[in-house]
Backbone as ProteinMPNN parsed JSONL, in Angstrom:
{"seq_chain_A": "XXXXXXXXXXXXXXXXXXXXXXXXXXXXXXXXXXXXXXXXXXXXXXXXXXXXXXXXXXXXXXXXXXXXXXXXXXXXXXXXXXXXXXXXXXXXXXXXXXXXXXXXXXXXXXXXXXX", "coords_chain_A": {"N_chain_A": [[71.992, 76.729, 139.144], [69.08, 77.159, 138.372], [68.271, 75.969, 140.94], [68.85, 78.098, 143.089], [67.24, 79.921, 141.555], [64.818, 78.383, 142.446], [64.87, 78.685, 145.192], [64.65, 81.487, 145.651], [61.866, 81.432, 144.605], [60.552, 79.854, 146.318], [60.882, 81.615, 148.839], [59.506, 83.837, 147.819], [56.891, 82.676, 148.102], [56.568, 82.24, 150.772], [56.614, 85.047, 151.151], [54.295, 86.032, 150.099], [52.489, 84.65, 151.752], [52.66, 85.888, 154.075], [52.262, 88.741, 153.552], [49.745, 88.936, 152.306], [47.723, 87.119, 153.389], [45.179, 86.923, 156.233], [45.105, 85.68, 158.344], [46.117, 84.44, 161.405], [47.639, 81.941, 161.92], [48.293, 81.047, 158.955], [49.943, 83.28, 158.742], [52.226, 82.488, 160.118], [52.758, 80.147, 159.095], [53.61, 81.057, 156.467], [56.117, 82.74, 157.471], [57.548, 80.612, 158.449], [58.007, 79.088, 156.054], [59.623, 81.066, 154.509], [61.793, 81.34, 156.308], [62.691, 78.411, 155.76], [63.35, 78.561, 153.256], [65.613, 79.966, 153.298], [67.411, 78.837, 154.895], [67.805, 76.617, 153.073], [68.854, 77.97, 150.987], [71.378, 79.07, 152.153], [72.559, 76.656, 152.764], [72.868, 75.863, 150.339], [74.729, 77.601, 148.967], [77.109, 76.592, 150.182], [77.95, 74.467, 149.184], [79.741, 72.376, 147.649], [80.415, 70.866, 144.524], [81.772, 67.777, 144.324], [83.443, 68.11, 146.239], [85.408, 67.611, 149.443], [85.353, 66.705, 153.002], [86.27, 69.034, 155.435], [88.088, 68.005, 156.564], [91.648, 66.94, 158.036], [93.323, 64.069, 158.254], [95.688, 61.36, 159.198], [95.999, 59.899, 157.031], [95.001, 61.01, 154.717], [96.655, 63.563, 154.837], [98.67, 63.305, 152.66], [97.722, 63.712, 150.444], [96.395, 66.117, 148.033], [94.042, 68.11, 148.272], [91.984, 70.519, 146.738], [89.337, 71.196, 146.666], [87.635, 71.769, 149.156], [84.384, 71.545, 151.202], [82.721, 74.302, 152.811], [82.129, 74.398, 155.994], [81.144, 76.344, 157.417], [78.551, 77.552, 156.386], [76.922, 75.515, 157.071], [76.98, 75.379, 159.808], [75.758, 77.639, 160.439], [73.213, 77.295, 159.471], [72.26, 75.318, 161.192], [72.288, 76.352, 163.59], [70.375, 78.649, 162.881], [68.277, 76.799, 162.553], [67.413, 75.935, 165.144], [66.825, 78.5, 166.503], [64.64, 79.477, 164.704], [63.246, 77.358, 165.343], [62.458, 77.962, 168.028], [61.234, 80.6, 167.75], [59.092, 80.306, 166.266], [57.614, 78.582, 167.628], [57.141, 80.314, 169.62], [55.667, 82.152, 168.321], [53.201, 80.84, 167.574], [52.251, 80.492, 170.003], [51.687, 82.758, 171.19], [49.513, 83.323, 169.001], [47.606, 81.607, 169.869], [47.041, 82.577, 172.665], [45.964, 85.042, 171.72], [43.744, 84.153, 170.419], [42.392, 82.864, 172.405], [41.405, 85.335, 173.878], [40.042, 86.502, 171.871], [38.812, 84.991, 170.404], [38.861, 84.363, 167.722], [41.132, 84.144, 164.564], [41.393, 86.078, 162.944], [42.798, 88.724, 161.508], [41.668, 91.358, 160.733], [39.199, 91.092, 162.402], [40.086, 91.262, 164.862], [41.098, 93.886, 164.951], [38.996, 95.217, 165.003], [37.866, 94.783, 167.306], [37.15, 95.648, 170.237], [38.956, 96.313, 173.521]], "CA_chain_A": [[71.439, 78.263, 138.811], [67.843, 77.098, 138.635], [68.048, 75.644, 142.146], [68.707, 79.247, 143.528], [65.719, 80.38, 141.682], [63.469, 77.978, 143.172], [64.746, 78.965, 146.647], [63.719, 82.386, 145.913], [60.227, 81.343, 144.337], [59.884, 79.601, 147.93], [61.172, 82.72, 149.586], [58.366, 84.766, 147.708], [55.731, 82.051, 148.41], [56.269, 82.685, 152.162], [56.055, 86.476, 151.637], [53.276, 86.04, 149.928], [51.523, 84.02, 153.061], [52.891, 86.825, 155.336], [51.738, 89.99, 153.321], [48.487, 88.604, 151.606], [46.696, 86.453, 154.176], [44.966, 87.737, 157.104], [44.872, 84.388, 159.196], [47.517, 84.558, 162.283], [48.511, 80.727, 161.624], [49.026, 81.367, 157.904], [51.171, 84.023, 158.383], [53.315, 82.018, 160.993], [53.212, 79.293, 158.227], [54.399, 81.739, 155.843], [57.486, 83.065, 157.926], [58.37, 79.322, 158.534], [58.624, 78.961, 154.649], [60.642, 81.942, 154.459], [62.947, 80.576, 156.941], [63.459, 77.283, 155.207], [63.951, 78.923, 151.818], [66.841, 80.99, 153.515], [68.258, 77.598, 155.248], [68.297, 76.006, 151.896], [69.717, 78.883, 150.051], [72.816, 78.996, 152.67], [73.495, 75.093, 152.369], [73.252, 75.533, 148.598], [75.717, 78.506, 148.888], [78.194, 76.043, 151.042], [78.153, 73.061, 148.696], [80.912, 72.433, 146.253], [80.598, 69.373, 143.859], [82.949, 66.408, 144.577], [84.101, 68.648, 147.599], [85.906, 66.886, 150.65], [85.139, 67.315, 154.5], [87.676, 70.091, 155.39], [89.195, 67.29, 158.089], [92.675, 66.342, 157.67], [93.929, 63.103, 158.924], [97.139, 61.011, 158.888], [96.229, 59.138, 155.458], [94.501, 62.281, 154.053], [97.623, 64.446, 155.096], [99.634, 63.446, 151.848], [96.709, 63.934, 149.468], [96.311, 67.234, 147.822], [92.647, 68.376, 147.936], [91.549, 71.832, 146.513], [88.042, 71.426, 146.762], [86.85, 71.757, 150.327], [83.384, 72.049, 151.796], [82.754, 75.231, 153.389], [81.465, 74.024, 157.147], [80.761, 77.693, 158.14], [77.169, 77.871, 156.184], [75.968, 74.328, 157.934], [76.823, 75.829, 161.371], [75.014, 78.732, 160.45], [72.006, 76.914, 159.295], [71.984, 74.285, 162.403], [72.008, 77.585, 164.589], [69.094, 79.092, 162.784], [66.658, 75.748, 162.73], [67.032, 76.271, 166.55], [66.313, 80.055, 166.547], [63.636, 79.52, 163.96], [62.05, 76.586, 166.154], [61.86, 78.701, 169.43], [60.49, 81.74, 167.114], [57.697, 79.785, 165.675], [57.007, 78.18, 169.264], [56.588, 81.758, 170.54], [54.548, 83.022, 167.49], [52.082, 80.046, 167.99], [51.613, 80.514, 171.857], [50.963, 84.01, 171.066], [48.501, 83.213, 168.299], [46.843, 80.657, 170.617], [46.734, 83.656, 173.432], [45.004, 85.928, 171.225], [42.476, 83.176, 169.891], [41.451, 82.618, 173.768], [40.861, 86.222, 173.984], [39.317, 87.326, 171.029], [37.87, 83.912, 169.992], [39.235, 84.605, 166.106], [42.431, 84.231, 164.081], [41.532, 87.144, 161.845], [43.338, 90.221, 162.169], [40.899, 92.09, 160.613], [38.199, 91.105, 163.178], [40.804, 91.443, 166.216], [41.412, 95.288, 165.003], [37.753, 95.939, 165.035], [37.264, 94.529, 168.492], [37.743, 96.768, 171.683], [39.377, 95.295, 174.791]], "C_chain_A": [[69.754, 77.796, 138.957], [67.339, 76.439, 140.002], [67.864, 76.994, 143.124], [67.349, 80.125, 143.354], [64.424, 79.686, 142.368], [63.587, 78.469, 144.885], [64.133, 80.579, 146.93], [62.315, 82.716, 145.407], [59.564, 80.715, 146.044], [59.624, 80.576, 148.714], [59.555, 83.818, 149.29], [56.859, 83.907, 147.98], [55.196, 82.139, 149.664], [56.103, 84.24, 152.453], [54.868, 86.521, 151.199], [52.07, 85.806, 151.17], [51.574, 85.326, 153.924], [51.864, 88.233, 155.036], [50.238, 89.935, 152.942], [47.436, 88.22, 152.72], [46.724, 87.305, 155.652], [44.592, 86.782, 158.416], [46.135, 84.538, 160.075], [48.171, 83.275, 161.73], [48.913, 80.739, 160.207], [49.978, 82.137, 157.75], [52.02, 83.546, 159.17], [53.733, 80.983, 160.038], [54.261, 79.891, 157.181], [55.905, 82.123, 156.016], [58.263, 81.782, 158.063], [58.954, 78.994, 157.117], [59.682, 79.78, 154.157], [61.674, 81.473, 155.134], [63.259, 79.428, 156.067], [63.797, 77.515, 153.797], [65.367, 79.594, 152.205], [67.822, 79.897, 153.908], [68.664, 77.106, 154.049], [69.094, 76.456, 151.004], [71.456, 79.001, 150.708], [73.342, 77.675, 152.578], [73.709, 75.153, 150.996], [74.678, 76.47, 148.5], [77.331, 77.396, 149.321], [78.74, 74.713, 150.308], [78.827, 73.17, 147.594], [80.508, 70.741, 145.771], [81.82, 68.822, 143.778], [83.957, 67.352, 145.691], [84.44, 67.489, 148.466], [85.5, 67.564, 151.695], [86.527, 67.976, 154.77], [88.399, 69.296, 156.69], [90.403, 66.593, 157.579], [93.217, 65.291, 158.741], [95.165, 62.351, 158.414], [97.442, 60.403, 157.482], [95.566, 60.236, 154.488], [95.791, 63.488, 153.774], [98.518, 64.812, 153.687], [98.774, 63.531, 150.355], [96.552, 65.411, 149.243], [94.974, 67.677, 147.414], [92.69, 70.042, 148.075], [90.004, 72.181, 146.653], [87.409, 70.806, 148.295], [85.656, 72.22, 150.472], [83.427, 73.094, 152.671], [82.066, 74.817, 154.736], [80.619, 75.399, 157.676], [78.759, 77.843, 157.734], [76.41, 76.7, 157.011], [75.923, 74.778, 159.116], [75.862, 76.863, 161.363], [73.338, 78.347, 160.444], [71.387, 75.954, 160.698], [71.36, 75.416, 163.446], [70.4, 78.26, 164.03], [67.869, 78.222, 162.593], [66.45, 76.131, 164.241], [66.301, 77.462, 166.896], [64.724, 79.942, 165.951], [62.561, 78.546, 164.825], [61.526, 77.295, 167.255], [60.884, 79.799, 169.066], [59.397, 81.519, 166.865], [56.851, 79.48, 166.89], [56.443, 79.184, 169.768], [55.535, 82.271, 169.675], [53.45, 82.215, 167.568], [51.559, 80.235, 169.232], [51.151, 82.127, 171.85], [49.835, 84.033, 170.253], [47.52, 82.377, 169.208], [46.116, 81.788, 171.992], [45.724, 84.435, 172.968], [43.871, 85.055, 170.641], [41.503, 83.05, 171.053], [41.041, 83.831, 173.948], [39.82, 86.666, 173.266], [38.261, 86.315, 170.086], [38.235, 83.832, 168.118], [40.724, 84.588, 165.908], [42.831, 85.256, 163.18], [41.921, 88.22, 161.994], [42.222, 91.308, 162.122], [39.86, 92.53, 161.827], [38.874, 91.795, 164.659], [40.917, 93.251, 166.101], [40.101, 96.059, 165.343], [37.203, 95.495, 166.641], [37.66, 95.291, 169.334], [37.821, 95.725, 172.656], [40.577, 94.708, 174.744]], "O_chain_A": [[69.236, 78.313, 139.946], [66.128, 76.354, 140.208], [66.887, 77.043, 143.871], [66.651, 80.718, 144.176], [63.371, 80.217, 142.719], [62.624, 78.583, 145.643], [63.457, 80.941, 147.893], [61.692, 83.761, 145.595], [58.548, 81.026, 146.665], [58.547, 80.697, 149.297], [58.81, 84.335, 150.123], [55.805, 84.54, 148.045], [53.997, 82.146, 149.941], [55.66, 84.721, 153.496], [54.119, 87.142, 151.953], [51.099, 86.516, 151.432], [50.539, 85.76, 154.429], [51.03, 88.709, 155.807], [49.524, 90.882, 153.271], [46.437, 88.908, 152.928], [47.622, 87.994, 156.137], [43.878, 87.169, 159.341], [47.198, 84.759, 159.494], [49.212, 83.421, 161.089], [50.089, 80.391, 160.102], [50.839, 81.974, 156.886], [53.024, 84.253, 159.077], [54.943, 80.761, 159.983], [55.4, 79.459, 157.003], [56.768, 81.965, 155.154], [59.474, 81.77, 157.843], [60.135, 78.684, 156.96], [60.578, 79.309, 153.458], [62.625, 81.135, 154.43], [64.364, 79.567, 155.542], [64.493, 76.702, 153.188], [66.203, 79.712, 151.31], [68.946, 79.9, 153.405], [69.877, 77.103, 153.838], [69.875, 75.796, 150.319], [72.475, 79.015, 150.017], [74.538, 77.528, 152.323], [74.649, 74.557, 150.472], [75.659, 75.976, 147.943], [78.414, 77.542, 148.753], [79.696, 74.042, 150.695], [78.567, 73.945, 146.674], [80.367, 69.75, 146.488], [82.796, 69.333, 143.228], [85.162, 67.13, 145.807], [83.842, 66.427, 148.292], [85.261, 68.77, 151.632], [87.624, 67.549, 154.408], [89.077, 69.826, 157.571], [90.259, 65.703, 156.741], [93.5, 65.611, 159.896], [95.655, 62.65, 157.325], [98.523, 60.339, 156.896], [95.816, 60.062, 153.295], [95.872, 64.157, 152.745], [98.979, 65.923, 153.426], [99.351, 63.389, 149.277], [96.567, 66.076, 150.278], [94.719, 67.638, 146.21], [93.158, 70.711, 148.996], [89.576, 73.332, 146.735], [86.878, 69.712, 148.486], [85.488, 73.333, 149.975], [84.293, 72.912, 153.526], [80.875, 74.963, 154.46], [79.547, 75.331, 158.277], [77.898, 78.142, 158.561], [75.348, 76.966, 157.573], [74.838, 74.664, 159.687], [75.117, 76.957, 162.338], [72.459, 78.87, 161.129], [70.214, 75.974, 161.072], [70.247, 75.374, 163.971], [69.429, 78.305, 164.785], [66.721, 78.655, 162.489], [65.37, 76.62, 164.571], [65.246, 77.417, 167.53], [63.751, 80.269, 166.631], [61.371, 78.818, 164.984], [60.317, 77.305, 167.49], [59.896, 80.032, 169.762], [58.531, 82.352, 167.132], [55.738, 79.938, 167.148], [55.353, 79.109, 170.336], [54.547, 82.801, 170.183], [52.431, 82.9, 167.654], [50.35, 80.11, 169.431], [50.243, 82.528, 172.578], [48.964, 84.792, 170.677], [46.365, 82.777, 169.062], [44.91, 81.794, 172.24], [44.683, 84.584, 173.609], [42.884, 85.755, 170.415], [40.276, 83.086, 170.964], [39.879, 83.711, 174.335], [38.809, 87.151, 173.773], [37.32, 86.64, 169.362], [37.588, 83.029, 167.445], [41.507, 84.919, 166.799], [43.95, 85.466, 162.711], [41.269, 88.883, 162.801], [41.873, 91.998, 163.08], [39.634, 93.677, 162.211], [38.306, 92.626, 165.368], [40.819, 93.892, 167.148], [40.05, 97.192, 165.819], [36.129, 95.938, 167.047], [38.798, 95.714, 169.131], [37.17, 94.685, 172.756], [40.932, 93.954, 175.649]]}, "name": "protein", "num_of_chains": 1, "seq": "XXXXXXXXXXXXXXXXXXXXXXXXXXXXXXXXXXXXXXXXXXXXXXXXXXXXXXXXXXXXXXXXXXXXXXXXXXXXXXXXXXXXXXXXXXXXXXXXXXXXXXXXXXXXXXXXXXX"}
């Protein structure tokens, strides 16, 4: 139970970085922390203590297993990692373009500038 609370705490730390900070790089880092906490939560949901892989081979066919690990959350997290990497790269590329145009990463200064 404490592990799930730590995932929620990690998500809230990332949310604080997105909401409270005004630097674009810190906002991107906050989004990445939030993504990692969700991935960790999904992996924890699929974990079964003492569970076996859901693969039935010839020698395992005669054994009766009732505890299987669900592979769906693991597949979802692998997909989410790839999508998160692409999203983070895109956000960082946009932040660099904004820095080249305005000369700052601060959102308040970018709002005040015209052009």
